[in-house]
N, C-alpha and C positions, 0 to 999 in steps of 0.2 A: 692280274688278268683272270678272266673267268670264261669258262666254256658255256656257251648258250646251248640249250637243249635243241636237238634237231627235231624237225617236224616231218612225219610221214616219209622217212627214208632220205630226207634232204641232208646234205653234209652239215656237220656242226661248224660253228665259227667261234673264234676266240675274240673276245672284246675286252677293252680296258674300261673299268668303271671308276670314276672319281667324283665325289660329291653327288650332284644330281645329273651327271653327264655320262654318256657312253660313247666310246670311240673304237675304231677298228684296231686290232693288233696287227702290226706290220709284218711280222715273220722275217725281219731283216736281221741276220746274224751280224753282230758288231764286235766280236772277239770276247775273250775272257779277261777283261781288265777290270780294275777297281771301280767301285761306285762311290758317290759322295755320301758324307755323313748327313743325315736328315736333321736339319735344325728348324726352328719355327719359321725362319725366313725362307728357306728352301721349300718347306711345306706350303707356305702361302703362295710362293711363286708357282709351284706345280698346280695348285688349285686354280689360280687365276689363269694360267696359260691353257690348262685343259678345258676350262669353261669357255675361254675365247675361241679355241679350236672347235668346240661343239657348236658355238654360235656362228661359225664360219667367219671369224675375225682373226686378227693377229695380235701379237703381244711383243713388247720391247722392254725388257727389264732395264731399269735405270738406277744409277747409283755411282758411287766413287769407284775409281779404278782399283782392281785387285780384290774385289769383294765376292767374286765367284759367279757373276751373271752368266757368262758364256758357259762355264762348267755346269751350272744348274740347268740351262736349256739343253745341253748335250746329254746330261744324265736323264732328263725327262724323256728325250727322244729314245734313249737306250731302254728305258723302262717300257716304252710303248713299241719297241722294236721297229723304229723308223729312223732312217738316216737324217741327220740334221746338218 
C-alpha cells in the first residue's frame, strides 16, 4: 500500500498498487493471523485478480481441489484490507 500525496489540504488516501493498476485500500481490520507463502502461482493469481478488479471485472481461480485457490483469494483480500 502507498499513501498518495494530499493536494491543498485535502486528506490523504491510501491506495494499493499492483502492476499497472491502482485500487483503494479498504481499512478493514481482519485480525492478526498468518499470511500465505508467496509462490509464482499465487503471485500470478494476485496480478490477474487485481487487474480484473481494476477493469471492473471478476475472477474465478480454477484448478484441482486442495491447491489453495480460496486461500489465495482470501489473502489478496487481506492484503487490500477488504473482506472477502
